Predicted model as a PDB file, atoms N, CA, C, CB and O in Angstrom, pLDDT in the B-factor column:
MODEL        1                                                                  
ATOM      1  N   MET A   1      88.017  55.437  98.840  1.00 84.00           N  
ATOM      2  CA  MET A   1      88.931  55.743 100.004  1.00 84.00           C  
ATOM      3  C   MET A   1      89.756  56.760  99.255  1.00 84.00           C  
ATOM      4  CB  MET A   1      89.828  54.409 100.676  1.00 84.00           C  
ATOM      5  O   MET A   1      90.025  57.904  99.622  1.00 84.00           O  
ATOM      6  N   ASN A   2      90.227  55.949  97.780  1.00 88.00           N  
ATOM      7  CA  ASN A   2      91.728  56.317  96.869  1.00 88.00           C  
ATOM      8  C   ASN A   2      90.820  57.794  96.368  1.00 88.00           C  
ATOM      9  CB  ASN A   2      92.395  54.808  95.137  1.00 88.00           C  
ATOM     10  O   ASN A   2      91.352  58.846  96.721  1.00 88.00           O  
ATOM     11  N   ALA A   3      89.493  57.912  95.573  1.00 93.00           N  
ATOM     12  CA  ALA A   3      88.930  58.979  95.561  1.00 93.00           C  
ATOM     13  C   ALA A   3      89.017  60.109  96.291  1.00 93.00           C  
ATOM     14  CB  ALA A   3      88.102  58.735  95.584  1.00 93.00           C  
ATOM     15  O   ALA A   3      89.236  61.201  95.766  1.00 93.00           O  
ATOM     16  N   ILE A   4      88.870  59.959  97.418  1.00 94.00           N  
ATOM     17  CA  ILE A   4      88.970  61.578  98.169  1.00 94.00           C  
ATOM     18  C   ILE A   4      90.230  62.286  98.208  1.00 94.00           C  
ATOM     19  CB  ILE A   4      88.619  61.565  99.723  1.00 94.00           C  
ATOM     20  O   ILE A   4      90.337  63.507  98.091  1.00 94.00           O  
ATOM     21  N   PHE A   5      91.408  61.272  98.418  1.00 92.00           N  
ATOM     22  CA  PHE A   5      92.344  61.927  98.415  1.00 92.00           C  
ATOM     23  C   PHE A   5      92.815  62.165  97.013  1.00 92.00           C  
ATOM     24  CB  PHE A   5      93.154  61.406  99.221  1.00 92.00           C  
ATOM     25  O   PHE A   5      93.834  62.856  97.049  1.00 92.00           O  
ATOM     26  N   ILE A   6      92.432  61.830  95.700  1.00 94.00           N  
ATOM     27  CA  ILE A   6      92.856  62.475  94.500  1.00 94.00           C  
ATOM     28  C   ILE A   6      91.976  63.460  94.596  1.00 94.00           C  
ATOM     29  CB  ILE A   6      92.847  61.716  93.192  1.00 94.00           C  
ATOM     30  O   ILE A   6      92.390  64.493  94.070  1.00 94.00           O  
ATOM     31  N   ILE A   7      90.842  63.544  95.101  1.00 95.00           N  
ATOM     32  CA  ILE A   7      89.977  64.997  94.766  1.00 95.00           C  
ATOM     33  C   ILE A   7      91.176  66.086  95.437  1.00 95.00           C  
ATOM     34  CB  ILE A   7      88.057  65.130  95.778  1.00 95.00           C  
ATOM     35  O   ILE A   7      91.843  66.936  94.846  1.00 95.00           O  
ATOM     36  N   LEU A   8      91.168  65.714  96.873  1.00 94.00           N  
ATOM     37  CA  LEU A   8      91.886  66.460  97.410  1.00 94.00           C  
ATOM     38  C   LEU A   8      93.255  67.205  97.235  1.00 94.00           C  
ATOM     39  CB  LEU A   8      91.862  65.977  98.094  1.00 94.00           C  
ATOM     40  O   LEU A   8      93.664  68.278  97.680  1.00 94.00           O  
ATOM     41  N   ILE A   9      93.826  66.236  96.414  1.00 95.00           N  
ATOM     42  CA  ILE A   9      95.351  66.636  96.009  1.00 95.00           C  
ATOM     43  C   ILE A   9      94.811  67.315  94.596  1.00 95.00           C  
ATOM     44  CB  ILE A   9      96.678  65.113  95.815  1.00 95.00           C  
ATOM     45  O   ILE A   9      95.804  67.739  94.006  1.00 95.00           O  
ATOM     46  N   ALA A  10      94.091  67.470  94.142  1.00 96.00           N  
ATOM     47  CA  ALA A  10      93.794  68.075  92.415  1.00 96.00           C  
ATOM     48  C   ALA A  10      93.087  69.200  93.274  1.00 96.00           C  
ATOM     49  CB  ALA A  10      92.572  66.952  90.915  1.00 96.00           C  
ATOM     50  O   ALA A  10      93.682  70.193  92.857  1.00 96.00           O  
ATOM     51  N   PHE A  11      92.259  69.620  94.139  1.00 96.00           N  
ATOM     52  CA  PHE A  11      91.885  70.606  94.825  1.00 96.00           C  
ATOM     53  C   PHE A  11      93.325  71.429  95.412  1.00 96.00           C  
ATOM     54  CB  PHE A  11      90.887  70.019  95.904  1.00 96.00           C  
ATOM     55  O   PHE A  11      93.433  72.650  95.289  1.00 96.00           O  
ATOM     56  N   PHE A  12      94.009  70.887  95.825  1.00 96.00           N  
ATOM     57  CA  PHE A  12      95.354  71.659  96.711  1.00 96.00           C  
ATOM     58  C   PHE A  12      95.907  72.068  95.599  1.00 96.00           C  
ATOM     59  CB  PHE A  12      96.531  70.718  97.744  1.00 96.00           C  
ATOM     60  O   PHE A  12      95.905  73.293  95.477  1.00 96.00           O  
ATOM     61  N   SER A  13      96.546  71.266  94.449  1.00 95.00           N  
ATOM     62  CA  SER A  13      96.909  71.717  93.407  1.00 95.00           C  
ATOM     63  C   SER A  13      96.251  72.811  92.395  1.00 95.00           C  
ATOM     64  CB  SER A  13      97.073  70.768  92.958  1.00 95.00           C  
ATOM     65  O   SER A  13      96.990  73.629  91.846  1.00 95.00           O  
ATOM     66  N   ILE A  14      94.889  72.810  92.167  1.00 96.00           N  
ATOM     67  CA  ILE A  14      94.650  74.115  91.857  1.00 96.00           C  
ATOM     68  C   ILE A  14      94.724  75.348  92.750  1.00 96.00           C  
ATOM     69  CB  ILE A  14      93.572  74.079  91.427  1.00 96.00           C  
ATOM     70  O   ILE A  14      94.677  76.436  92.176  1.00 96.00           O  
ATOM     71  N   MET A  15      94.818  75.329  93.872  1.00 96.00           N  
ATOM     72  CA  MET A  15      94.542  76.193  95.084  1.00 96.00           C  
ATOM     73  C   MET A  15      96.058  76.989  94.897  1.00 96.00           C  
ATOM     74  CB  MET A  15      94.222  75.212  96.764  1.00 96.00           C  
ATOM     75  O   MET A  15      96.312  78.170  95.131  1.00 96.00           O  
ATOM     76  N   VAL A  16      96.802  76.104  94.482  1.00 95.00           N  
ATOM     77  CA  VAL A  16      98.530  76.485  94.306  1.00 95.00           C  
ATOM     78  C   VAL A  16      98.534  77.095  93.185  1.00 95.00           C  
ATOM     79  CB  VAL A  16      99.696  75.244  94.199  1.00 95.00           C  
ATOM     80  O   VAL A  16      99.056  78.210  93.208  1.00 95.00           O  
ATOM     81  N   LEU A  17      98.119  76.730  92.195  1.00 95.00           N  
ATOM     82  CA  LEU A  17      98.411  77.410  90.712  1.00 95.00           C  
ATOM     83  C   LEU A  17      97.493  78.857  91.092  1.00 95.00           C  
ATOM     84  CB  LEU A  17      97.672  76.285  89.053  1.00 95.00           C  
ATOM     85  O   LEU A  17      98.146  79.891  90.950  1.00 95.00           O  
ATOM     86  N   VAL A  18      96.195  79.014  91.514  1.00 95.00           N  
ATOM     87  CA  VAL A  18      95.469  80.011  92.187  1.00 95.00           C  
ATOM     88  C   VAL A  18      96.371  81.156  92.778  1.00 95.00           C  
ATOM     89  CB  VAL A  18      94.674  79.355  93.259  1.00 95.00           C  
ATOM     90  O   VAL A  18      96.473  82.313  92.369  1.00 95.00           O  
ATOM     91  N   SER A  19      97.033  80.521  93.894  1.00 93.00           N  
ATOM     92  CA  SER A  19      97.690  81.468  94.795  1.00 93.00           C  
ATOM     93  C   SER A  19      99.355  81.800  94.057  1.00 93.00           C  
ATOM     94  CB  SER A  19      97.746  80.669  96.497  1.00 93.00           C  
ATOM     95  O   SER A  19     100.002  82.784  94.414  1.00 93.00           O  
ATOM     96  N   LEU A  20      99.865  80.825  93.020  1.00 93.00           N  
ATOM     97  CA  LEU A  20     100.685  81.545  92.748  1.00 93.00           C  
ATOM     98  C   LEU A  20     100.151  82.718  91.610  1.00 93.00           C  
ATOM     99  CB  LEU A  20     101.731  80.691  92.424  1.00 93.00           C  
ATOM    100  O   LEU A  20     100.847  83.723  91.461  1.00 93.00           O  
ATOM    101  N   VAL A  21      99.486  82.631  91.190  1.00 93.00           N  
ATOM    102  CA  VAL A  21      99.037  83.412  90.099  1.00 93.00           C  
ATOM    103  C   VAL A  21      98.793  84.697  90.912  1.00 93.00           C  
ATOM    104  CB  VAL A  21      97.726  82.792  89.265  1.00 93.00           C  
ATOM    105  O   VAL A  21      99.399  85.703  90.544  1.00 93.00           O  
ATOM    106  N   ARG A  22      97.985  84.774  91.963  1.00 90.00           N  
ATOM    107  CA  ARG A  22      97.798  85.817  92.493  1.00 90.00           C  
ATOM    108  C   ARG A  22      99.044  86.364  92.635  1.00 90.00           C  
ATOM    109  CB  ARG A  22      97.100  85.713  93.533  1.00 90.00           C  
ATOM    110  O   ARG A  22      99.334  87.245  91.825  1.00 90.00           O  
ATOM    111  N   GLY A  23     100.168  85.945  93.785  1.00 88.00           N  
ATOM    112  CA  GLY A  23     101.103  86.784  93.978  1.00 88.00           C  
ATOM    113  C   GLY A  23     102.135  86.908  93.160  1.00 88.00           C  
ATOM    114  O   GLY A  23     103.197  87.472  93.423  1.00 88.00           O  
ATOM    115  N   ILE A  24     101.795  86.313  92.029  1.00 89.00           N  
ATOM    116  CA  ILE A  24     102.550  87.181  90.677  1.00 89.00           C  
ATOM    117  C   ILE A  24     101.983  88.400  89.965  1.00 89.00           C  
ATOM    118  CB  ILE A  24     102.687  86.256  89.472  1.00 89.00           C  
ATOM    119  O   ILE A  24     102.593  89.161  89.214  1.00 89.00           O  
ATOM    120  N   ILE A  25     100.569  88.455  90.374  1.00 87.00           N  
ATOM    121  CA  ILE A  25     100.123  89.720  89.839  1.00 87.00           C  
ATOM    122  C   ILE A  25     100.357  90.579  90.801  1.00 87.00           C  
ATOM    123  CB  ILE A  25      98.767  89.798  89.409  1.00 87.00           C  
ATOM    124  O   ILE A  25     100.783  91.679  90.448  1.00 87.00           O  
ATOM    125  N   ALA A  26     100.159  90.338  92.179  1.00 82.00           N  
ATOM    126  CA  ALA A  26     100.729  91.409  93.188  1.00 82.00           C  
ATOM    127  C   ALA A  26     102.416  91.912  92.773  1.00 82.00           C  
ATOM    128  CB  ALA A  26     100.695  90.615  94.872  1.00 82.00           C  
ATOM    129  O   ALA A  26     103.019  92.968  92.579  1.00 82.00           O  
ATOM    130  N   PHE A  27     102.674  90.601  92.780  1.00 83.00           N  
ATOM    131  CA  PHE A  27     104.291  91.234  92.203  1.00 83.00           C  
ATOM    132  C   PHE A  27     104.443  92.244  91.535  1.00 83.00           C  
ATOM    133  CB  PHE A  27     105.034  90.468  91.339  1.00 83.00           C  
ATOM    134  O   PHE A  27     105.095  93.216  91.916  1.00 83.00           O  
ATOM    135  N   LEU A  28     103.665  92.121  90.086  1.00 83.00           N  
ATOM    136  CA  LEU A  28     103.883  92.851  88.854  1.00 83.00           C  
ATOM    137  C   LEU A  28     103.138  94.330  89.268  1.00 83.00           C  
ATOM    138  CB  LEU A  28     103.174  91.983  87.426  1.00 83.00           C  
ATOM    139  O   LEU A  28     103.746  95.337  88.906  1.00 83.00           O  
ATOM    140  N   GLN A  29     101.985  94.499  89.931  1.00 80.00           N  
ATOM    141  CA  GLN A  29     101.568  95.573  90.117  1.00 80.00           C  
ATOM    142  C   GLN A  29     102.101  96.183  91.265  1.00 80.00           C  
ATOM    143  CB  GLN A  29     100.389  95.516  90.084  1.00 80.00           C  
ATOM    144  O   GLN A  29     101.687  97.339  91.347  1.00 80.00           O  
ATOM    145  N   THR A  30     102.918  95.845  92.264  1.00 77.00           N  
ATOM    146  CA  THR A  30     103.964  96.202  92.958  1.00 77.00           C  
ATOM    147  C   THR A  30     105.183  96.858  92.128  1.00 77.00           C  
ATOM    148  CB  THR A  30     104.338  95.050  93.655  1.00 77.00           C  
ATOM    149  O   THR A  30     105.670  97.913  92.534  1.00 77.00           O  
ATOM    150  N   THR A  31     105.574  96.358  91.200  1.00 70.00           N  
ATOM    151  CA  THR A  31     106.700  96.816  90.530  1.00 70.00           C  
ATOM    152  C   THR A  31     106.385  97.867  89.274  1.00 70.00           C  
ATOM    153  CB  THR A  31     107.435  95.561  90.056  1.00 70.00           C  
ATOM    154  O   THR A  31     107.289  98.511  88.743  1.00 70.00           O  
ATOM    155  N   LYS A  32     105.175  97.946  88.920  1.00 65.00           N  
ATOM    156  CA  LYS A  32     104.462  98.994  88.034  1.00 65.00           C  
ATOM    157  C   LYS A  32     104.253 100.259  89.246  1.00 65.00           C  
ATOM    158  CB  LYS A  32     102.776  98.292  87.273  1.00 65.00           C  
ATOM    159  O   LYS A  32     104.731 101.356  88.957  1.00 65.00           O  
ATOM    160  N   ILE A  33     103.751 100.150  90.199  1.00 62.00           N  
ATOM    161  CA  ILE A  33     103.453 101.227  90.922  1.00 62.00           C  
ATOM    162  C   ILE A  33     105.037 101.867  91.793  1.00 62.00           C  
ATOM    163  CB  ILE A  33     102.150 100.673  91.966  1.00 62.00           C  
ATOM    164  O   ILE A  33     105.131 103.044  92.142  1.00 62.00           O  
ATOM    165  N   ASP A  34     106.007 100.967  91.989  1.00 69.00           N  
ATOM    166  CA  ASP A  34     107.103 101.485  92.073  1.00 69.00           C  
ATOM    167  C   ASP A  34     107.723 102.573  91.127  1.00 69.00           C  
ATOM    168  CB  ASP A  34     107.730 100.557  92.124  1.00 69.00           C  
ATOM    169  O   ASP A  34     108.290 103.616  91.452  1.00 69.00           O  
ATOM    170  N   LEU A  35     107.466 102.057  89.845  1.00 64.00           N  
ATOM    171  CA  LEU A  35     107.832 102.844  88.956  1.00 64.00           C  
ATOM    172  C   LEU A  35     107.299 104.158  88.237  1.00 64.00           C  
ATOM    173  CB  LEU A  35     107.978 102.151  88.315  1.00 64.00           C  
ATOM    174  O   LEU A  35     107.982 105.021  87.686  1.00 64.00           O  
ATOM    175  N   GLU A  36     105.992 104.108  88.365  1.00 69.00           N  
ATOM    176  CA  GLU A  36     105.043 105.723  88.256  1.00 69.00           C  
ATOM    177  C   GLU A  36     104.851 106.451  89.650  1.00 69.00           C  
ATOM    178  CB  GLU A  36     103.249 105.463  87.662  1.00 69.00           C  
ATOM    179  O   GLU A  36     104.558 107.645  89.598  1.00 69.00           O  
ATOM    180  N   ASN A  37     104.976 105.902  90.783  1.00 70.00           N  
ATOM    181  CA  ASN A  37     104.846 106.619  92.060  1.00 70.00           C  
ATOM    182  C   ASN A  37     105.939 106.535  92.902  1.00 70.00           C  
ATOM    183  CB  ASN A  37     103.768 106.196  92.781  1.00 70.00           C  
ATOM    184  O   ASN A  37     106.029 107.184  93.944  1.00 70.00           O  
ATOM    185  N   GLY A  38     106.890 105.653  92.436  1.00 63.00           N  
ATOM    186  CA  GLY A  38     108.286 106.525  93.357  1.00 63.00           C  
ATOM    187  C   GLY A  38     108.068 105.542  94.546  1.00 63.00           C  
ATOM    188  O   GLY A  38     108.823 105.634  95.514  1.00 63.00           O  
ATOM    189  N   GLY A  39     106.902 104.440  94.523  1.00 64.00           N  
ATOM    190  CA  GLY A  39     106.858 103.079  95.772  1.00 64.00           C  
ATOM    191  C   GLY A  39     105.787 103.976  96.962  1.00 64.00           C  
ATOM    192  O   GLY A  39     106.074 103.987  98.159  1.00 64.00           O  
ATOM    193  N   GLU A  40     104.788 104.553  96.515  1.00 64.00           N  
ATOM    194  CA  GLU A  40     103.972 105.322  97.612  1.00 64.00           C  
ATOM    195  C   GLU A  40     103.070 104.021  98.513  1.00 64.00           C  
ATOM    196  CB  GLU A  40     102.762 106.610  96.725  1.00 64.00           C  
ATOM    197  O   GLU A  40     103.070 103.680  99.696  1.00 64.00           O  
ATOM    198  N   ASN A  41     102.471 103.620  97.504  1.00 69.00           N  
ATOM    199  CA  ASN A  41     101.230 102.842  97.874  1.00 69.00           C  
ATOM    200  C   ASN A  41     101.681 101.308  98.233  1.00 69.00           C  
ATOM    201  CB  ASN A  41     100.113 102.872  96.576  1.00 69.00           C  
ATOM    202  O   ASN A  41     100.876 100.577  98.811  1.00 69.00           O  
ATOM    203  N   SER A  42     103.137 100.783  97.836  1.00 71.00           N  
ATOM    204  CA  SER A  42     103.782  99.401  97.296  1.00 71.00           C  
ATOM    205  C   SER A  42     103.829  98.570  98.546  1.00 71.00           C  
ATOM    206  CB  SER A  42     105.390  99.550  96.588  1.00 71.00           C  
ATOM    207  O   SER A  42     103.867  97.352  98.367  1.00 71.00           O  
ATOM    208  N   GLN A  43     103.832  98.936  99.563  1.00 76.00           N  
ATOM    209  CA  GLN A  43     103.722  97.944 100.948  1.00 76.00           C  
ATOM    210  C   GLN A  43     102.506  97.312 100.993  1.00 76.00           C  
ATOM    211  CB  GLN A  43     103.833  98.700 102.374  1.00 76.00           C  
ATOM    212  O   GLN A  43     102.453  96.131 101.336  1.00 76.00           O  
ATOM    213  N   ALA A  44     101.341  98.040 100.641  1.00 77.00           N  
ATOM    214  CA  ALA A  44      99.712  97.021 100.732  1.00 77.00           C  
ATOM    215  C   ALA A  44     100.044  96.038  99.574  1.00 77.00           C  
ATOM    216  CB  ALA A  44      97.868  98.056 100.278  1.00 77.00           C  
ATOM    217  O   ALA A  44      99.915  94.848  99.862  1.00 77.00           O  
ATOM    218  N   LEU A  45     100.336  96.254  98.666  1.00 78.00           N  
ATOM    219  CA  LEU A  45     100.710  95.135  97.501  1.00 78.00           C  
ATOM    220  C   LEU A  45     101.962  94.472  98.032  1.00 78.00           C  
ATOM    221  CB  LEU A  45     101.043  95.824  95.880  1.00 78.00           C  
ATOM    222  O   LEU A  45     101.728  93.265  98.089  1.00 78.00           O  
ATOM    223  N   GLN A  46     102.788  94.650  98.311  1.00 80.00           N  
ATOM    224  CA  GLN A  46     103.542  93.933  99.281  1.00 80.00           C  
ATOM    225  C   GLN A  46     103.212  93.119 100.403  1.00 80.00           C  
ATOM    226  CB  GLN A  46     104.157  94.645  99.720  1.00 80.00           C  
ATOM    227  O   GLN A  46     103.970  92.201 100.716  1.00 80.00           O  
ATOM    228  N   ALA A  47     102.160  93.351 101.050  1.00 83.00           N  
ATOM    229  CA  ALA A  47     101.760  92.515 102.290  1.00 83.00           C  
ATOM    230  C   ALA A  47     100.598  91.337 101.093  1.00 83.00           C  
ATOM    231  CB  ALA A  47     100.727  93.795 103.932  1.00 83.00           C  
ATOM    232  O   ALA A  47     100.434  90.122 101.197  1.00 83.00           O  
ATOM    233  N   LYS A  48     100.100  92.127 100.243  1.00 85.00           N  
ATOM    234  CA  LYS A  48      99.351  90.818  99.410  1.00 85.00           C  
ATOM    235  C   LYS A  48      99.565  90.054  98.713  1.00 85.00           C  
ATOM    236  CB  LYS A  48      98.650  90.896  98.817  1.00 85.00           C  
ATOM    237  O   LYS A  48      98.767  89.237  98.253  1.00 85.00           O  
ATOM    238  N   GLN A  49     100.962  90.186  98.433  1.00 85.00           N  
ATOM    239  CA  GLN A  49     102.210  89.444  97.577  1.00 85.00           C  
ATOM    240  C   GLN A  49     102.272  88.375  98.621  1.00 85.00           C  
ATOM    241  CB  GLN A  49     103.871  90.390  97.276  1.00 85.00           C  
ATOM    242  O   GLN A  49     101.751  87.288  98.372  1.00 85.00           O  
ATOM    243  N   ASN A  50     102.949  88.618  99.938  1.00 89.00           N  
ATOM    244  CA  ASN A  50     103.690  87.898 100.780  1.00 89.00           C  
ATOM    245  C   ASN A  50     102.199  87.095 101.446  1.00 89.00           C  
ATOM    246  CB  ASN A  50     104.802  88.941 101.869  1.00 89.00           C  
ATOM    247  O   ASN A  50     102.465  86.185 102.232  1.00 89.00           O  
ATOM    248  N   GLN A  51     100.926  87.313 101.238  1.00 91.00           N  
ATOM    249  CA  GLN A  51     100.000  86.530 101.828  1.00 91.00           C  
ATOM    250  C   GLN A  51      99.555  85.536 100.704  1.00 91.00           C  
ATOM    251  CB  GLN A  51      98.859  87.383 102.438  1.00 91.00           C  
ATOM    252  O   GLN A  51      99.211  84.380 100.951  1.00 91.00           O  
ATOM    253  N   ALA A  52      99.589  86.087  99.432  1.00 90.00           N  
ATOM    254  CA  ALA A  52      99.405  84.753  98.478  1.00 90.00           C  
ATOM    255  C   ALA A  52     100.572  83.656  98.500  1.00 90.00           C  
ATOM    256  CB  ALA A  52      99.297  85.235  96.899  1.00 90.00           C  
ATOM    257  O   ALA A  52     100.257  82.488  98.272  1.00 90.00           O  
ATOM    258  N   MET A  53     101.893  83.980  98.763  1.00 90.00           N  
ATOM    259  CA  MET A  53     102.959  83.156  98.773  1.00 90.00           C  
ATOM    260  C   MET A  53     102.580  82.079  99.845  1.00 90.00           C  
ATOM    261  CB  MET A  53     104.278  83.939  99.050  1.00 90.00           C  
ATOM    262  O   MET A  53     102.532  80.869  99.624  1.00 90.00           O  
ATOM    263  N   PHE A  54     102.319  82.689 101.024  1.00 94.00           N  
ATOM    264  CA  PHE A  54     102.509  81.935 101.985  1.00 94.00           C  
ATOM    265  C   PHE A  54     101.083  81.050 101.545  1.00 94.00           C  
ATOM    266  CB  PHE A  54     102.697  82.736 103.492  1.00 94.00           C  
ATOM    267  O   PHE A  54     101.178  79.860 101.848  1.00 94.00           O  
ATOM    268  N   ALA A  55     100.260  81.295 101.125  1.00 94.00           N  
ATOM    269  CA  ALA A  55      99.171  80.726 101.031  1.00 94.00           C  
ATOM    270  C   ALA A  55      99.716  79.421 100.069  1.00 94.00           C  
ATOM    271  CB  ALA A  55      98.010  81.748 100.489  1.00 94.00           C  
ATOM    272  O   ALA A  55      99.312  78.266 100.204  1.00 94.00           O  
ATOM    273  N   ARG A  56     100.632  79.830  99.163  1.00 94.00           N  
ATOM    274  CA  ARG A  56     100.893  78.805  98.208  1.00 94.00           C  
ATOM    275  C   ARG A  56     101.764  77.838  98.856  1.00 94.00           C  
ATOM    276  CB  ARG A  56     101.496  79.329  96.942  1.00 94.00           C  
ATOM    277  O   ARG A  56     101.864  76.651  98.543  1.00 94.00           O  
ATOM    278  N   ILE A  57     102.407  78.464  99.818  1.00 95.00           N  
ATOM    279  CA  ILE A  57     103.175  77.057 100.573  1.00 95.00           C  
ATOM    280  C   ILE A  57     102.033  76.314 101.426  1.00 95.00           C  
ATOM    281  CB  ILE A  57     104.601  77.544 101.808  1.00 95.00           C  
ATOM    282  O   ILE A  57     101.724  75.124 101.385  1.00 95.00           O  
ATOM    283  N   LYS A  58     101.439  77.448 102.290  1.00 96.00           N  
ATOM    284  CA  LYS A  58     100.761  76.112 102.850  1.00 96.00           C  
ATOM    285  C   LYS A  58      99.559  75.425 102.064  1.00 96.00           C  
ATOM    286  CB  LYS A  58     100.191  76.427 104.258  1.00 96.00           C  
ATOM    287  O   LYS A  58      99.026  74.598 102.804  1.00 96.00           O  
ATOM    288  N   TYR A  59      98.947  75.491 100.802  1.00 96.00           N  
ATOM    289  CA  TYR A  59      98.475  74.946  99.947  1.00 96.00           C  
ATOM    290  C   TYR A  59      99.244  73.473  99.399  1.00 96.00           C  
ATOM    291  CB  TYR A  59      98.350  75.967  99.107  1.00 96.00           C  
ATOM    292  O   TYR A  59      98.692  72.374  99.438  1.00 96.00           O  
ATOM    293  N   GLN A  60     100.381  73.680  98.982  1.00 96.00           N  
ATOM    294  CA  GLN A  60     101.509  72.834  98.904  1.00 96.00           C  
ATOM    295  C   GLN A  60     102.027  71.835  99.514  1.00 96.00           C  
ATOM    296  CB  GLN A  60     102.216  73.319  98.932  1.00 96.00           C  
ATOM    297  O   GLN A  60     102.261  70.762  98.958  1.00 96.00           O  
ATOM    298  N   ALA A  61     102.342  72.174 101.146  1.00 96.00           N  
ATOM    299  CA  ALA A  61     102.246  71.408 102.073  1.00 96.00           C  
ATOM    300  C   ALA A  61     101.128  70.356 102.507  1.00 96.00           C  
ATOM    301  CB  ALA A  61     102.420  72.122 102.805  1.00 96.00           C  
ATOM    302  O   ALA A  61     101.379  69.247 102.978  1.00 96.00           O  
ATOM    303  N   LEU A  62      99.794  70.900 102.263  1.00 96.00           N  
ATOM    304  CA  LEU A  62      98.657  70.190 102.268  1.00 96.00           C  
ATOM    305  C   LEU A  62      98.505  68.687 101.429  1.00 96.00           C  
ATOM    306  CB  LEU A  62      97.741  71.156 101.791  1.00 96.00           C  
ATOM    307  O   LEU A  62      97.947  67.604 101.606  1.00 96.00           O  
ATOM    308  N   ALA A  63      99.324  69.313 100.461  1.00 95.00           N  
ATOM    309  CA  ALA A  63      98.992  68.154  99.253  1.00 95.00           C  
ATOM    310  C   ALA A  63     100.205  67.767  99.160  1.00 95.00           C  
ATOM    311  CB  ALA A  63      98.357  68.577  97.724  1.00 95.00           C  
ATOM    312  O   ALA A  63     100.582  67.641  97.995  1.00 95.00           O  
ATOM    313  N   ILE A  64     100.991  67.519  99.988  1.00 96.00           N  
ATOM    314  CA  ILE A  64     102.370  66.841 100.276  1.00 96.00           C  
ATOM    315  C   ILE A  64     101.725  65.637 101.188  1.00 96.00           C  
ATOM    316  CB  ILE A  64     103.661  67.948 101.169  1.00 96.00           C  
ATOM    317  O   ILE A  64     101.901  64.434 100.996  1.00 96.00           O  
ATOM    318  N   VAL A  65     101.164  66.067 101.927  1.00 96.00           N  
ATOM    319  CA  VAL A  65     100.727  65.474 103.511  1.00 96.00           C  
ATOM    320  C   VAL A  65      99.357  64.441 103.038  1.00 96.00           C  
ATOM    321  CB  VAL A  65     100.103  67.081 104.878  1.00 96.00           C  
ATOM    322  O   VAL A  65      98.947  63.415 103.581  1.00 96.00           O  
ATOM    323  N   VAL A  66      98.956  65.018 102.060  1.00 96.00           N  
ATOM    324  CA  VAL A  66      97.524  64.364 101.621  1.00 96.00           C  
ATOM    325  C   VAL A  66      98.446  62.992 100.591  1.00 96.00           C  
ATOM    326  CB  VAL A  66      96.171  65.828 100.433  1.00 96.00           C  
ATOM    327  O   VAL A  66      98.047  61.829 100.646  1.00 96.00           O  
ATOM    328  N   ILE A  67      99.515  63.346  99.831  1.00 95.00           N  
ATOM    329  CA  ILE A  67     100.247  62.519  99.151  1.00 95.00           C  
ATOM    330  C   ILE A  67     101.130  61.095 100.489  1.00 95.00           C  
ATOM    331  CB  ILE A  67     101.395  63.740  98.223  1.00 95.00           C  
ATOM    332  O   ILE A  67     101.011  59.870 100.479  1.00 95.00           O  
ATOM    333  N   ALA A  68     101.583  61.605 101.028  1.00 95.00           N  
ATOM    334  CA  ALA A  68     101.626  60.956 101.989  1.00 95.00           C  
ATOM    335  C   ALA A  68     100.731  60.237 102.529  1.00 95.00           C  
ATOM    336  CB  ALA A  68     101.936  61.492 102.599  1.00 95.00           C  
ATOM    337  O   ALA A  68     100.950  59.036 102.687  1.00 95.00           O  
ATOM    338  N   VAL A  69      99.425  60.863 102.964  1.00 95.00           N  
ATOM    339  CA  VAL A  69      98.633  59.385 103.679  1.00 95.00           C  
ATOM    340  C   VAL A  69      98.114  58.811 102.894  1.00 95.00           C  
ATOM    341  CB  VAL A  69      97.548  59.435 104.692  1.00 95.00           C  
ATOM    342  O   VAL A  69      97.128  58.274 103.399  1.00 95.00           O  
ATOM    343  N   LEU A  70      98.218  58.559 101.732  1.00 94.00           N  
ATOM    344  CA  LEU A  70      97.635  58.281 100.592  1.00 94.00           C  
ATOM    345  C   LEU A  70      98.652  56.981 100.406  1.00 94.00           C  
ATOM    346  CB  LEU A  70      97.587  59.564  99.439  1.00 94.00           C  
ATOM    347  O   LEU A  70      98.282  55.824 100.601  1.00 94.00           O  
ATOM    348  N   LEU A  71     100.047  57.374  99.980  1.00 94.00           N  
ATOM    349  CA  LEU A  71     101.161  56.426 100.380  1.00 94.00           C  
ATOM    350  C   LEU A  71     100.626  55.408 101.512  1.00 94.00           C  
ATOM    351  CB  LEU A  71     102.472  57.297 100.951  1.00 94.00           C  
ATOM    352  O   LEU A  71     100.344  54.217 101.382  1.00 94.00           O  
ATOM    353  N   VAL A  72     100.579  56.058 102.427  1.00 95.00           N  
ATOM    354  CA  VAL A  72     100.281  54.913 103.868  1.00 95.00           C  
ATOM    355  C   VAL A  72      99.548  54.329 103.610  1.00 95.00           C  
ATOM    356  CB  VAL A  72      99.845  55.239 105.212  1.00 95.00           C  
ATOM    357  O   VAL A  72      99.794  53.130 103.745  1.00 95.00           O  
ATOM    358  N   VAL A  73      98.353  54.648 103.146  1.00 94.00           N  
ATOM    359  CA  VAL A  73      96.748  53.731 103.251  1.00 94.00           C  
ATOM    360  C   VAL A  73      96.995  52.755 102.005  1.00 94.00           C  
ATOM    361  CB  VAL A  73      94.978  54.889 102.940  1.00 94.00           C  
ATOM    362  O   VAL A  73      96.207  51.811 101.940  1.00 94.00           O  
ATOM    363  N   ASN A  74      97.816  52.828 101.166  1.00 91.00           N  
ATOM    364  CA  ASN A  74      97.849  52.295  99.986  1.00 91.00           C  
ATOM    365  C   ASN A  74      99.074  51.077  99.745  1.00 91.00           C  
ATOM    366  CB  ASN A  74      97.968  53.490  99.088  1.00 91.00           C  
ATOM    367  O   ASN A  74      99.386  50.335  98.814  1.00 91.00           O  
ATOM    368  N   SER A  75      99.617  51.354 101.286  1.00 86.00           N  
ATOM    369  CA  SER A  75     100.857  50.474 101.350  1.00 86.00           C  
ATOM    370  C   SER A  75     100.996  49.626 102.410  1.00 86.00           C  
ATOM    371  CB  SER A  75     101.999  51.193 101.356  1.00 86.00           C  
ATOM    372  O   SER A  75     101.987  48.900 102.495  1.00 86.00           O  
TER     373      SER A  75                                                      
ENDMDL                                                                          
END                                                                             
């Protein structure tokens, strides 16, 4: 049972990292476009950045829930 929780924690941690990197990439692209074009197409990239950061928060919350369940089961 613990192995399943550990696998879930590892999966959610990897997804947090992936979401963080995608959000940072979207942020860097937004900044580059703002500097080059005066911010014409930056709204779509800002929406992408917000979605990536929301996904990061979601996966962090899921990882915390799995850790809490793991602690409850093992106590």
